C-alpha positions, 0 to 999 in steps of 0.5 A: 752173177753166179760167180759173184755169189759163189765168191761172196758166199765163200767169204761168208759161209755162215750167212750164206747158209742162212740165206740159202736155207730160206730159198731151199723150198722156193716155188721156182725149180731153177732157184731150188737147183741153184740153191743146191749147187751153191750149198754143195759148193759150200760143203765142198769148201768145208771138206777141203778146209778140213783136209788141209787142216788134217794134212798140216798135222805131223801124222795122217790117219788115212782111214779118217781122211778118206772118209772125210774125202768121201764127203766131197760127194756126200756132205752128210755121209755118216762113216760109222756104218762103213767102219762097222763093216770094216770091223765085221770083215776083221772079225770074219777073217780072224775066225778063218785064221784062228789057230794059224801063227805063220804070218804069210799063211794068215796073209793068204787067208786074208787075201782069199777072204777079202778077194774071193769071199767078200768079192772085192776087185776092180773093174777095168772098164776105162770109165774111171767114175768118181764113185770108184775113188770113194772108199764108202762106195767101194765097201758098198759095191765091192768095186773100186780103183787099186788104191781104194781097194788097197786102202780097204785091205789096209784098214782091215789088216791094221785092225787084225794086227797084220804087219802090212805096207802099201807098194806104190807102183805107178798106176797100180798100188798093191798091199805087202804083207810082212812075214818073218823072213819073206813078204807076200804082195797081193793085188786087191784090184785082181781079187787079192792075187799074189804077185811075185817080184818078177811080176812087178818088174814085168808090170813096169816094163809093160808100161814103159817104166824103168825100175825106181826103188821108191816104188817098192818102198812102203808109202806113208798115209800122207802120200796115199791121201795125196795120191787119192786126191789126185785120182779124184781130180783126174776122174772129175776132169774126165767126167767134165765136173770142172767146178768140183776140180776147181774146189780141189785146187787148194789140195792139189797145190800141196803135192805132185804125186803119182795117181791110181 
């Protein structure tokens, strides 16, 4: 019966919301719980629909898309306070970098500010909860997956006018800050520490991976969004949230990207 209801409500979402609203305060707690579950399912369908529409465009806005993805967990999320937080990080970095014209020196100040002062870094505890995927949670807790933290660095860097790109290594993305003659690669998951080319090659070898040039080219926003969607699906699977994984399937069918 519940499966049939979900299917019927998915076909008629406006009517479904009207019917669910009538039972939201039902005296039976089981009914209220079921109403909340059905309402969340409708909300997640809407998030997926909007992401599919976003992905159909020629150009992807990763910041907008990741805040939209966060509504998969929190349907009524207001992204504006988190965007203002990103604006604040940008202003504070610019104060610290005032007077510096060397791009790599500005990059070092940038990494030190976000990694050491603000305190963004990953937690390698093996739990991989969905909260580590969502960008708004990482802004709140200063913790997240490599891609989540790198995205925050990326959004601040773009606001500040730094020339940056994302290095899409398997399982561990990093940020590239471009200088006039050299680049600086920093690892947001490890507090913005600098990484040499040799260190990246060592990472690949330690994980049994051979060199592939595509892993050292800047990833575009579309690839990063698909990668984060797969991160979310993997986390939900680990935590046995199977209904949520099913809701993501229309997005998962679009691409087969490497995660984390």
